[in-house]
Predicted model as a PDB file, atoms N, CA, C, CB and O in Angstrom, pLDDT in the B-factor column:
MODEL        1                                                                  
ATOM      1  N   UNK A   1       0.843  -1.171   0.000  1.00 91.00           N  
ATOM      2  CA  UNK A   1       0.000   0.000   0.000  1.00 91.00           C  
ATOM      3  C   UNK A   1       0.893   1.240   0.000  1.00 91.00           C  
ATOM      4  CB  UNK A   1      -0.962  -0.006   1.219  1.00 91.00           C  
ATOM      5  O   UNK A   1       1.846   1.346   0.772  1.00 91.00           O  
ATOM      6  N   UNK A   2       0.561   2.158  -0.874  1.00 94.00           N  
ATOM      7  CA  UNK A   2       1.307   3.399  -0.988  1.00 94.00           C  
ATOM      8  C   UNK A   2       0.762   4.415   0.009  1.00 94.00           C  
ATOM      9  CB  UNK A   2       1.237   3.953  -2.427  1.00 94.00           C  
ATOM     10  O   UNK A   2      -0.440   4.457   0.273  1.00 94.00           O  
ATOM     11  N   UNK A   3       1.642   5.219   0.551  1.00 96.00           N  
ATOM     12  CA  UNK A   3       1.272   6.222   1.545  1.00 96.00           C  
ATOM     13  C   UNK A   3       1.683   7.601   1.042  1.00 96.00           C  
ATOM     14  CB  UNK A   3       1.932   5.916   2.919  1.00 96.00           C  
ATOM     15  O   UNK A   3       2.833   7.809   0.654  1.00 96.00           O  
ATOM     16  N   UNK A   4       0.742   8.541   1.051  1.00 95.00           N  
ATOM     17  CA  UNK A   4       1.019   9.916   0.629  1.00 95.00           C  
ATOM     18  C   UNK A   4       0.639  10.878   1.742  1.00 95.00           C  
ATOM     19  CB  UNK A   4       0.253  10.263  -0.672  1.00 95.00           C  
ATOM     20  O   UNK A   4      -0.245  10.590   2.549  1.00 95.00           O  
ATOM     21  N   UNK A   5       1.299  12.003   1.780  1.00 96.00           N  
ATOM     22  CA  UNK A   5       0.911  13.081   2.679  1.00 96.00           C  
ATOM     23  C   UNK A   5       0.273  14.173   1.835  1.00 96.00           C  
ATOM     24  CB  UNK A   5       2.138  13.628   3.492  1.00 96.00           C  
ATOM     25  O   UNK A   5       0.849  14.633   0.850  1.00 96.00           O  
ATOM     26  N   UNK A   6      -0.913  14.576   2.234  1.00 95.00           N  
ATOM     27  CA  UNK A   6      -1.655  15.588   1.470  1.00 95.00           C  
ATOM     28  C   UNK A   6      -1.002  16.955   1.603  1.00 95.00           C  
ATOM     29  CB  UNK A   6      -3.115  15.658   1.941  1.00 95.00           C  
ATOM     30  O   UNK A   6      -0.345  17.258   2.599  1.00 95.00           O  
ATOM     31  N   UNK A   7      -1.195  17.761   0.590  1.00 94.00           N  
ATOM     32  CA  UNK A   7      -0.819  19.164   0.654  1.00 94.00           C  
ATOM     33  C   UNK A   7      -2.050  19.918   1.138  1.00 94.00           C  
ATOM     34  CB  UNK A   7      -0.308  19.706  -0.742  1.00 94.00           C  
ATOM     35  O   UNK A   7      -3.177  19.503   0.868  1.00 94.00           O  
ATOM     36  N   UNK A   8      -1.849  20.993   1.833  1.00 93.00           N  
ATOM     37  CA  UNK A   8      -2.953  21.757   2.394  1.00 93.00           C  
ATOM     38  C   UNK A   8      -3.927  22.197   1.298  1.00 93.00           C  
ATOM     39  CB  UNK A   8      -2.421  22.977   3.155  1.00 93.00           C  
ATOM     40  O   UNK A   8      -3.529  22.833   0.322  1.00 93.00           O  
ATOM     41  N   UNK A   9      -5.204  21.851   1.470  1.00 95.00           N  
ATOM     42  CA  UNK A   9      -6.234  22.271   0.514  1.00 95.00           C  
ATOM     43  C   UNK A   9      -6.509  21.269  -0.591  1.00 95.00           C  
ATOM     44  CB  UNK A   9      -5.840  23.562  -0.101  1.00 95.00           C  
ATOM     45  O   UNK A   9      -7.434  21.476  -1.375  1.00 95.00           O  
ATOM     46  N   UNK A  10      -5.744  20.191  -0.685  1.00 96.00           N  
ATOM     47  CA  UNK A  10      -6.013  19.172  -1.702  1.00 96.00           C  
ATOM     48  C   UNK A  10      -7.296  18.430  -1.358  1.00 96.00           C  
ATOM     49  CB  UNK A  10      -4.828  18.180  -1.821  1.00 96.00           C  
ATOM     50  O   UNK A  10      -7.724  18.401  -0.204  1.00 96.00           O  
ATOM     51  N   UNK A  11      -7.904  17.830  -2.378  1.00 97.00           N  
ATOM     52  CA  UNK A  11      -9.078  16.995  -2.174  1.00 97.00           C  
ATOM     53  C   UNK A  11      -8.719  15.555  -2.485  1.00 97.00           C  
ATOM     54  CB  UNK A  11     -10.261  17.470  -3.050  1.00 97.00           C  
ATOM     55  O   UNK A  11      -7.840  15.289  -3.305  1.00 97.00           O  
ATOM     56  N   UNK A  12      -9.395  14.633  -1.835  1.00 97.00           N  
ATOM     57  CA  UNK A  12      -9.112  13.217  -2.032  1.00 97.00           C  
ATOM     58  C   UNK A  12      -9.374  12.789  -3.471  1.00 97.00           C  
ATOM     59  CB  UNK A  12      -9.948  12.376  -1.080  1.00 97.00           C  
ATOM     60  O   UNK A  12      -8.626  11.979  -4.019  1.00 97.00           O  
ATOM     61  N   UNK A  13     -10.426  13.323  -4.090  1.00 96.00           N  
ATOM     62  CA  UNK A  13     -10.717  12.949  -5.474  1.00 96.00           C  
ATOM     63  C   UNK A  13      -9.608  13.395  -6.428  1.00 96.00           C  
ATOM     64  CB  UNK A  13     -12.050  13.552  -5.910  1.00 96.00           C  
ATOM     65  O   UNK A  13      -9.314  12.702  -7.402  1.00 96.00           O  
ATOM     66  N   UNK A  14      -8.993  14.542  -6.153  1.00 97.00           N  
ATOM     67  CA  UNK A  14      -7.865  15.004  -6.970  1.00 97.00           C  
ATOM     68  C   UNK A  14      -6.687  14.038  -6.875  1.00 97.00           C  
ATOM     69  CB  UNK A  14      -7.428  16.413  -6.534  1.00 97.00           C  
ATOM     70  O   UNK A  14      -6.040  13.725  -7.874  1.00 97.00           O  
ATOM     71  N   UNK A  15      -6.425  13.577  -5.668  1.00 96.00           N  
ATOM     72  CA  UNK A  15      -5.312  12.661  -5.444  1.00 96.00           C  
ATOM     73  C   UNK A  15      -5.570  11.327  -6.132  1.00 96.00           C  
ATOM     74  CB  UNK A  15      -5.080  12.450  -3.942  1.00 96.00           C  
ATOM     75  O   UNK A  15      -4.682  10.769  -6.776  1.00 96.00           O  
ATOM     76  N   UNK A  16      -6.789  10.819  -5.992  1.00 96.00           N  
ATOM     77  CA  UNK A  16      -7.137   9.542  -6.625  1.00 96.00           C  
ATOM     78  C   UNK A  16      -6.993   9.653  -8.143  1.00 96.00           C  
ATOM     79  CB  UNK A  16      -8.583   9.116  -6.247  1.00 96.00           C  
ATOM     80  O   UNK A  16      -6.436   8.756  -8.774  1.00 96.00           O  
ATOM     81  N   UNK A  17      -7.483  10.732  -8.731  1.00 96.00           N  
ATOM     82  CA  UNK A  17      -7.382  10.897 -10.185  1.00 96.00           C  
ATOM     83  C   UNK A  17      -5.929  11.021 -10.621  1.00 96.00           C  
ATOM     84  CB  UNK A  17      -8.173  12.128 -10.644  1.00 96.00           C  
ATOM     85  O   UNK A  17      -5.535  10.445 -11.635  1.00 96.00           O  
ATOM     86  N   UNK A  18      -5.139  11.760  -9.873  1.00 96.00           N  
ATOM     87  CA  UNK A  18      -3.719  11.932 -10.210  1.00 96.00           C  
ATOM     88  C   UNK A  18      -2.968  10.599 -10.143  1.00 96.00           C  
ATOM     89  CB  UNK A  18      -3.064  12.954  -9.258  1.00 96.00           C  
ATOM     90  O   UNK A  18      -2.130  10.313 -10.999  1.00 96.00           O  
ATOM     91  N   UNK A  19      -3.265   9.793  -9.135  1.00 95.00           N  
ATOM     92  CA  UNK A  19      -2.537   8.540  -8.929  1.00 95.00           C  
ATOM     93  C   UNK A  19      -2.991   7.403  -9.837  1.00 95.00           C  
ATOM     94  CB  UNK A  19      -2.677   8.112  -7.505  1.00 95.00           C  
ATOM     95  O   UNK A  19      -2.169   6.610 -10.296  1.00 95.00           O  
ATOM     96  N   UNK A  20      -4.296   7.318 -10.100  1.00 94.00           N  
ATOM     97  CA  UNK A  20      -4.834   6.201 -10.871  1.00 94.00           C  
ATOM     98  C   UNK A  20      -5.290   6.575 -12.283  1.00 94.00           C  
ATOM     99  CB  UNK A  20      -5.981   5.602 -10.133  1.00 94.00           C  
ATOM    100  O   UNK A  20      -5.519   5.695 -13.112  1.00 94.00           O  
ATOM    101  N   UNK A  21      -5.421   7.874 -12.560  1.00 92.00           N  
ATOM    102  CA  UNK A  21      -5.864   8.301 -13.880  1.00 92.00           C  
ATOM    103  C   UNK A  21      -7.358   8.160 -14.095  1.00 92.00           C  
ATOM    104  CB  UNK A  21      -5.145   7.525 -14.922  1.00 92.00           C  
ATOM    105  O   UNK A  21      -7.843   8.354 -15.210  1.00 92.00           O  
ATOM    106  N   UNK A  22      -8.092   7.828 -13.054  1.00 93.00           N  
ATOM    107  CA  UNK A  22      -9.536   7.661 -13.123  1.00 93.00           C  
ATOM    108  C   UNK A  22     -10.106   7.775 -11.712  1.00 93.00           C  
ATOM    109  CB  UNK A  22      -9.916   6.294 -13.775  1.00 93.00           C  
ATOM    110  O   UNK A  22      -9.383   7.616 -10.728  1.00 93.00           O  
ATOM    111  N   UNK A  23     -11.398   8.049 -11.622  1.00 95.00           N  
ATOM    112  CA  UNK A  23     -12.059   8.080 -10.320  1.00 95.00           C  
ATOM    113  C   UNK A  23     -12.785   6.774 -10.024  1.00 95.00           C  
ATOM    114  CB  UNK A  23     -13.038   9.242 -10.255  1.00 95.00           C  
ATOM    115  O   UNK A  23     -13.519   6.682  -9.040  1.00 95.00           O  
ATOM    116  N   UNK A  24     -12.590   5.773 -10.858  1.00 94.00           N  
ATOM    117  CA  UNK A  24     -13.251   4.479 -10.677  1.00 94.00           C  
ATOM    118  C   UNK A  24     -12.912   3.833  -9.337  1.00 94.00           C  
ATOM    119  CB  UNK A  24     -12.867   3.541 -11.802  1.00 94.00           C  
ATOM    120  O   UNK A  24     -13.696   3.034  -8.825  1.00 94.00           O  
ATOM    121  N   UNK A  25     -11.770   4.161  -8.770  1.00 95.00           N  
ATOM    122  CA  UNK A  25     -11.309   3.535  -7.541  1.00 95.00           C  
ATOM    123  C   UNK A  25     -11.492   4.429  -6.308  1.00 95.00           C  
ATOM    124  CB  UNK A  25      -9.858   3.158  -7.683  1.00 95.00           C  
ATOM    125  O   UNK A  25     -10.955   4.139  -5.239  1.00 95.00           O  
ATOM    126  N   UNK A  26     -12.248   5.507  -6.469  1.00 96.00           N  
ATOM    127  CA  UNK A  26     -12.436   6.454  -5.375  1.00 96.00           C  
ATOM    128  C   UNK A  26     -13.046   5.780  -4.142  1.00 96.00           C  
ATOM    129  CB  UNK A  26     -13.323   7.610  -5.831  1.00 96.00           C  
ATOM    130  O   UNK A  26     -12.579   5.998  -3.024  1.00 96.00           O  
ATOM    131  N   UNK A  27     -14.071   4.975  -4.337  1.00 96.00           N  
ATOM    132  CA  UNK A  27     -14.727   4.302  -3.206  1.00 96.00           C  
ATOM    133  C   UNK A  27     -13.766   3.366  -2.476  1.00 96.00           C  
ATOM    134  CB  UNK A  27     -15.949   3.514  -3.692  1.00 96.00           C  
ATOM    135  O   UNK A  27     -13.792   3.278  -1.249  1.00 96.00           O  
ATOM    136  N   UNK A  28     -12.929   2.675  -3.224  1.00 95.00           N  
ATOM    137  CA  UNK A  28     -11.936   1.772  -2.624  1.00 95.00           C  
ATOM    138  C   UNK A  28     -10.934   2.561  -1.787  1.00 95.00           C  
ATOM    139  CB  UNK A  28     -11.198   0.966  -3.721  1.00 95.00           C  
ATOM    140  O   UNK A  28     -10.602   2.158  -0.672  1.00 95.00           O  
ATOM    141  N   UNK A  29     -10.455   3.672  -2.313  1.00 96.00           N  
ATOM    142  CA  UNK A  29      -9.505   4.514  -1.580  1.00 96.00           C  
ATOM    143  C   UNK A  29     -10.188   5.104  -0.347  1.00 96.00           C  
ATOM    144  CB  UNK A  29      -8.950   5.647  -2.492  1.00 96.00           C  
ATOM    145  O   UNK A  29      -9.589   5.163   0.727  1.00 96.00           O  
ATOM    146  N   UNK A  30     -11.425   5.534  -0.496  1.00 96.00           N  
ATOM    147  CA  UNK A  30     -12.159   6.095   0.634  1.00 96.00           C  
ATOM    148  C   UNK A  30     -12.358   5.055   1.735  1.00 96.00           C  
ATOM    149  CB  UNK A  30     -13.513   6.635   0.171  1.00 96.00           C  
ATOM    150  O   UNK A  30     -12.291   5.387   2.919  1.00 96.00           O  
ATOM    151  N   UNK A  31     -12.600   3.808   1.357  1.00 96.00           N  
ATOM    152  CA  UNK A  31     -12.773   2.763   2.363  1.00 96.00           C  
ATOM    153  C   UNK A  31     -11.476   2.503   3.137  1.00 96.00           C  
ATOM    154  CB  UNK A  31     -13.254   1.471   1.700  1.00 96.00           C  
ATOM    155  O   UNK A  31     -11.517   2.062   4.285  1.00 96.00           O  
ATOM    156  N   UNK A  32     -10.347   2.770   2.521  1.00 95.00           N  
ATOM    157  CA  UNK A  32      -9.051   2.631   3.193  1.00 95.00           C  
ATOM    158  C   UNK A  32      -8.705   3.850   4.043  1.00 95.00           C  
ATOM    159  CB  UNK A  32      -7.956   2.398   2.166  1.00 95.00           C  
ATOM    160  O   UNK A  32      -7.774   3.811   4.846  1.00 95.00           O  
ATOM    161  N   UNK A  33      -9.456   4.927   3.861  1.00 97.00           N  
ATOM    162  CA  UNK A  33      -9.172   6.193   4.546  1.00 97.00           C  
ATOM    163  C   UNK A  33     -10.439   6.760   5.184  1.00 97.00           C  
ATOM    164  CB  UNK A  33      -8.569   7.217   3.562  1.00 97.00           C  
ATOM    165  O   UNK A  33     -10.805   7.907   4.930  1.00 97.00           O  
ATOM    166  N   UNK A  34     -11.099   5.964   6.002  1.00 96.00           N  
ATOM    167  CA  UNK A  34     -12.364   6.371   6.619  1.00 96.00           C  
ATOM    168  C   UNK A  34     -12.249   7.678   7.406  1.00 96.00           C  
ATOM    169  CB  UNK A  34     -12.862   5.274   7.535  1.00 96.00           C  
ATOM    170  O   UNK A  34     -13.214   8.438   7.483  1.00 96.00           O  
ATOM    171  N   UNK A  35     -11.095   7.939   7.980  1.00 95.00           N  
ATOM    172  CA  UNK A  35     -10.914   9.158   8.773  1.00 95.00           C  
ATOM    173  C   UNK A  35     -11.046  10.424   7.939  1.00 95.00           C  
ATOM    174  CB  UNK A  35      -9.562   9.140   9.447  1.00 95.00           C  
ATOM    175  O   UNK A  35     -11.241  11.509   8.486  1.00 95.00           O  
ATOM    176  N   UNK A  36     -10.943  10.294   6.616  1.00 95.00           N  
ATOM    177  CA  UNK A  36     -11.028  11.458   5.726  1.00 95.00           C  
ATOM    178  C   UNK A  36     -12.405  11.619   5.094  1.00 95.00           C  
ATOM    179  CB  UNK A  36      -9.987  11.351   4.636  1.00 95.00           C  
ATOM    180  O   UNK A  36     -12.619  12.541   4.307  1.00 95.00           O  
ATOM    181  N   UNK A  37     -13.338  10.735   5.427  1.00 93.00           N  
ATOM    182  CA  UNK A  37     -14.629  10.724   4.734  1.00 93.00           C  
ATOM    183  C   UNK A  37     -15.476  11.968   4.985  1.00 93.00           C  
ATOM    184  CB  UNK A  37     -15.404   9.513   5.146  1.00 93.00           C  
ATOM    185  O   UNK A  37     -16.356  12.276   4.180  1.00 93.00           O  
ATOM    186  N   UNK A  38     -15.241  12.675   6.055  1.00 94.00           N  
ATOM    187  CA  UNK A  38     -16.027  13.886   6.368  1.00 94.00           C  
ATOM    188  C   UNK A  38     -15.340  15.169   5.914  1.00 94.00           C  
ATOM    189  CB  UNK A  38     -16.290  13.963   7.864  1.00 94.00           C  
ATOM    190  O   UNK A  38     -15.874  16.264   6.095  1.00 94.00           O  
ATOM    191  N   UNK A  39     -14.169  15.032   5.330  1.00 94.00           N  
ATOM    192  CA  UNK A  39     -13.409  16.214   4.910  1.00 94.00           C  
ATOM    193  C   UNK A  39     -13.566  16.458   3.414  1.00 94.00           C  
ATOM    194  CB  UNK A  39     -11.921  16.052   5.265  1.00 94.00           C  
ATOM    195  O   UNK A  39     -13.521  15.526   2.611  1.00 94.00           O  
ATOM    196  N   UNK A  40     -13.749  17.705   3.059  1.00 94.00           N  
ATOM    197  CA  UNK A  40     -13.733  18.078   1.642  1.00 94.00           C  
ATOM    198  C   UNK A  40     -12.307  18.449   1.260  1.00 94.00           C  
ATOM    199  CB  UNK A  40     -14.717  19.263   1.350  1.00 94.00           C  
ATOM    200  O   UNK A  40     -11.776  17.951   0.267  1.00 94.00           O  
ATOM    201  N   UNK A  41     -11.692  19.318   2.042  1.00 97.00           N  
ATOM    202  CA  UNK A  41     -10.319  19.739   1.810  1.00 97.00           C  
ATOM    203  C   UNK A  41      -9.422  19.118   2.869  1.00 97.00           C  
ATOM    204  CB  UNK A  41     -10.200  21.282   1.822  1.00 97.00           C  
ATOM    205  O   UNK A  41      -9.727  19.154   4.061  1.00 97.00           O  
ATOM    206  N   UNK A  42      -8.322  18.553   2.422  1.00 97.00           N  
ATOM    207  CA  UNK A  42      -7.409  17.871   3.327  1.00 97.00           C  
ATOM    208  C   UNK A  42      -6.419  18.850   3.941  1.00 97.00           C  
ATOM    209  CB  UNK A  42      -6.665  16.760   2.594  1.00 97.00           C  
ATOM    210  O   UNK A  42      -6.115  19.898   3.372  1.00 97.00           O  
ATOM    211  N   UNK A  43      -5.930  18.484   5.103  1.00 96.00           N  
ATOM    212  CA  UNK A  43      -4.903  19.275   5.782  1.00 96.00           C  
ATOM    213  C   UNK A  43      -3.527  18.762   5.382  1.00 96.00           C  
ATOM    214  CB  UNK A  43      -5.083  19.220   7.325  1.00 96.00           C  
ATOM    215  O   UNK A  43      -3.386  17.655   4.863  1.00 96.00           O  
ATOM    216  N   UNK A  44      -2.532  19.576   5.631  1.00 93.00           N  
ATOM    217  CA  UNK A  44      -1.158  19.236   5.262  1.00 93.00           C  
ATOM    218  C   UNK A  44      -0.647  17.983   5.976  1.00 93.00           C  
ATOM    219  CB  UNK A  44      -0.244  20.402   5.569  1.00 93.00           C  
ATOM    220  O   UNK A  44       0.253  17.311   5.472  1.00 93.00           O  
ATOM    221  N   UNK A  45      -1.197  17.673   7.111  1.00 90.00           N  
ATOM    222  CA  UNK A  45      -0.719  16.532   7.891  1.00 90.00           C  
ATOM    223  C   UNK A  45      -1.480  15.237   7.609  1.00 90.00           C  
ATOM    224  CB  UNK A  45      -0.814  16.851   9.354  1.00 90.00           C  
ATOM    225  O   UNK A  45      -1.131  14.195   8.163  1.00 90.00           O  
ATOM    226  N   UNK A  46      -2.507  15.278   6.762  1.00 96.00           N  
ATOM    227  CA  UNK A  46      -3.309  14.083   6.487  1.00 96.00           C  
ATOM    228  C   UNK A  46      -2.521  13.062   5.676  1.00 96.00           C  
ATOM    229  CB  UNK A  46      -4.592  14.462   5.742  1.00 96.00           C  
ATOM    230  O   UNK A  46      -1.891  13.391   4.670  1.00 96.00           O  
ATOM    231  N   UNK A  47      -2.571  11.815   6.140  1.00 97.00           N  
ATOM    232  CA  UNK A  47      -1.918  10.705   5.441  1.00 97.00           C  
ATOM    233  C   UNK A  47      -2.986   9.973   4.644  1.00 97.00           C  
ATOM    234  CB  UNK A  47      -1.187   9.732   6.445  1.00 97.00           C  
ATOM    235  O   UNK A  47      -4.054   9.662   5.170  1.00 97.00           O  
ATOM    236  N   UNK A  48      -2.703   9.702   3.387  1.00 97.00           N  
ATOM    237  CA  UNK A  48      -3.625   8.975   2.510  1.00 97.00           C  
ATOM    238  C   UNK A  48      -3.000   7.635   2.169  1.00 97.00           C  
ATOM    239  CB  UNK A  48      -3.946   9.789   1.212  1.00 97.00           C  
ATOM    240  O   UNK A  48      -1.848   7.562   1.741  1.00 97.00           O  
ATOM    241  N   UNK A  49      -3.771   6.577   2.362  1.00 97.00           N  
ATOM    242  CA  UNK A  49      -3.325   5.230   2.018  1.00 97.00           C  
ATOM    243  C   UNK A  49      -3.947   4.850   0.684  1.00 97.00           C  
ATOM    244  CB  UNK A  49      -3.707   4.198   3.131  1.00 97.00           C  
ATOM    245  O   UNK A  49      -5.169   4.827   0.539  1.00 97.00           O  
ATOM    246  N   UNK A  50      -3.090   4.553  -0.290  1.00 96.00           N  
ATOM    247  CA  UNK A  50      -3.552   4.190  -1.625  1.00 96.00           C  
ATOM    248  C   UNK A  50      -3.278   2.712  -1.868  1.00 96.00           C  
ATOM    249  CB  UNK A  50      -2.864   5.060  -2.708  1.00 96.00           C  
ATOM    250  O   UNK A  50      -2.122   2.294  -1.936  1.00 96.00           O  
ATOM    251  N   UNK A  51      -4.341   1.922  -2.000  1.00 95.00           N  
ATOM    252  CA  UNK A  51      -4.140   0.495  -2.248  1.00 95.00           C  
ATOM    253  C   UNK A  51      -3.558   0.264  -3.633  1.00 95.00           C  
ATOM    254  CB  UNK A  51      -5.460  -0.268  -2.096  1.00 95.00           C  
ATOM    255  O   UNK A  51      -3.800   1.035  -4.562  1.00 95.00           O  
ATOM    256  N   UNK A  52      -2.793  -0.802  -3.757  1.00 92.00           N  
ATOM    257  CA  UNK A  52      -2.259  -1.161  -5.069  1.00 92.00           C  
ATOM    258  C   UNK A  52      -3.379  -1.826  -5.855  1.00 92.00           C  
ATOM    259  CB  UNK A  52      -1.006  -2.106  -4.949  1.00 92.00           C  
ATOM    260  O   UNK A  52      -3.925  -2.851  -5.446  1.00 92.00           O  
ATOM    261  N   UNK A  53      -3.703  -1.237  -6.967  1.00 86.00           N  
ATOM    262  CA  UNK A  53      -4.784  -1.739  -7.808  1.00 86.00           C  
ATOM    263  C   UNK A  53      -4.198  -2.061  -9.178  1.00 86.00           C  
ATOM    264  CB  UNK A  53      -5.957  -0.700  -7.920  1.00 86.00           C  
ATOM    265  O   UNK A  53      -3.558  -1.222  -9.811  1.00 86.00           O  
ATOM    266  N   UNK A  54      -4.426  -3.267  -9.610  1.00 80.00           N  
ATOM    267  CA  UNK A  54      -3.959  -3.693 -10.925  1.00 80.00           C  
ATOM    268  C   UNK A  54      -4.959  -3.198 -11.961  1.00 80.00           C  
ATOM    269  CB  UNK A  54      -3.789  -5.250 -10.998  1.00 80.00           C  
ATOM    270  O   UNK A  54      -6.114  -3.626 -11.979  1.00 80.00           O  
ATOM    271  N   UNK A  55      -4.509  -2.301 -12.816  1.00 68.00           N  
ATOM    272  CA  UNK A  55      -5.368  -1.761 -13.863  1.00 68.00           C  
ATOM    273  C   UNK A  55      -5.098  -2.547 -15.135  1.00 68.00           C  
ATOM    274  CB  UNK A  55      -5.122  -0.227 -14.080  1.00 68.00           C  
ATOM    275  O   UNK A  55      -4.000  -2.508 -15.691  1.00 68.00           O  
ATOM    276  N   UNK A  56      -6.114  -3.255 -15.578  1.00 70.00           N  
ATOM    277  CA  UNK A  56      -5.992  -4.072 -16.775  1.00 70.00           C  
ATOM    278  C   UNK A  56      -6.797  -3.404 -17.874  1.00 70.00           C  
ATOM    279  CB  UNK A  56      -6.477  -5.538 -16.525  1.00 70.00           C  
ATOM    280  O   UNK A  56      -8.001  -3.183 -17.739  1.00 70.00           O  
ATOM    281  N   UNK A  57      -6.119  -3.089 -18.953  1.00 66.00           N  
ATOM    282  CA  UNK A  57      -6.839  -2.490 -20.075  1.00 66.00           C  
ATOM    283  C   UNK A  57      -7.133  -3.582 -21.096  1.00 66.00           C  
ATOM    284  CB  UNK A  57      -6.018  -1.322 -20.721  1.00 66.00           C  
ATOM    285  O   UNK A  57      -6.252  -4.327 -21.525  1.00 66.00           O  
ATOM    286  N   UNK A  58      -8.370  -3.642 -21.454  1.00 65.00           N  
ATOM    287  CA  UNK A  58      -8.745  -4.634 -22.460  1.00 65.00           C  
ATOM    288  C   UNK A  58      -9.046  -3.901 -23.759  1.00 65.00           C  
ATOM    289  CB  UNK A  58      -9.976  -5.486 -21.995  1.00 65.00           C  
ATOM    290  O   UNK A  58     -10.014  -3.147 -23.865  1.00 65.00           O  
ATOM    291  N   UNK A  59      -8.214  -4.137 -24.714  1.00 67.00           N  
ATOM    292  CA  UNK A  59      -8.393  -3.519 -26.016  1.00 67.00           C  
ATOM    293  C   UNK A  59      -9.025  -4.533 -26.946  1.00 67.00           C  
ATOM    294  CB  UNK A  59      -7.049  -3.001 -26.586  1.00 67.00           C  
ATOM    295  O   UNK A  59      -8.518  -5.640 -27.131  1.00 67.00           O  
ATOM    296  N   UNK A  60     -10.124  -4.136 -27.515  1.00 70.00           N  
ATOM    297  CA  UNK A  60     -10.806  -5.002 -28.445  1.00 70.00           C  
ATOM    298  C   UNK A  60     -10.217  -4.769 -29.827  1.00 70.00           C  
ATOM    299  CB  UNK A  60     -12.335  -4.752 -28.431  1.00 70.00           C  
ATOM    300  O   UNK A  60     -10.152  -3.639 -30.311  1.00 70.00           O  
ATOM    301  N   UNK A  61      -9.799  -5.839 -30.439  1.00 72.00           N  
ATOM    302  CA  UNK A  61      -9.194  -5.718 -31.745  1.00 72.00           C  
ATOM    303  C   UNK A  61     -10.301  -5.707 -32.793  1.00 72.00           C  
ATOM    304  CB  UNK A  61      -8.188  -6.868 -32.002  1.00 72.00           C  
ATOM    305  O   UNK A  61     -11.168  -6.580 -32.814  1.00 72.00           O  
ATOM    306  N   UNK A  62     -10.253  -4.718 -33.644  1.00 73.00           N  
ATOM    307  CA  UNK A  62     -11.254  -4.618 -34.696  1.00 73.00           C  
ATOM    308  C   UNK A  62     -10.662  -5.123 -36.005  1.00 73.00           C  
ATOM    309  CB  UNK A  62     -11.756  -3.161 -34.846  1.00 73.00           C  
ATOM    310  O   UNK A  62      -9.486  -4.909 -36.299  1.00 73.00           O  
ATOM    311  N   UNK A  63     -11.482  -5.783 -36.764  1.00 74.00           N  
ATOM    312  CA  UNK A  63     -11.059  -6.269 -38.079  1.00 74.00           C  
ATOM    313  C   UNK A  63     -11.975  -5.704 -39.137  1.00 74.00           C  
ATOM    314  CB  UNK A  63     -11.057  -7.813 -38.135  1.00 74.00           C  
ATOM    315  O   UNK A  63     -13.120  -5.345 -38.864  1.00 74.00           O  
ATOM    316  N   UNK A  64     -11.470  -5.629 -40.320  1.00 73.00           N  
ATOM    317  CA  UNK A  64     -12.275  -5.066 -41.413  1.00 73.00           C  
ATOM    318  C   UNK A  64     -13.193  -6.114 -42.045  1.00 73.00           C  
ATOM    319  CB  UNK A  64     -11.360  -4.466 -42.486  1.00 73.00           C  
ATOM    320  O   UNK A  64     -14.235  -5.763 -42.599  1.00 73.00           O  
ATOM    321  N   UNK A  65     -12.829  -7.367 -41.972  1.00 73.00           N  
ATOM    322  CA  UNK A  65     -13.679  -8.410 -42.523  1.00 73.00           C  
ATOM    323  C   UNK A  65     -13.572  -9.681 -41.780  1.00 73.00           C  
ATOM    324  CB  UNK A  65     -13.360  -8.650 -43.933  1.00 73.00           C  
ATOM    325  O   UNK A  65     -14.234 -10.659 -42.130  1.00 73.00           O  
TER     326      UNK A  65                                                      
ENDMDL                                                                          
END                                                                             
């Protein structure tokens, strides 16, 4: 599990998007950081735990015939 320290005024959704490139995992990150669930803006001392998530991209191959 990765550990980050928030910068003053950051939001959890911003951090999740920056780290994972999507907000699909926001609920998972929030479940790992219940202490932050009532905060909109994070404080400089807040620690965020980011679970390791395997992102699998499935590309569908298209054919012409």
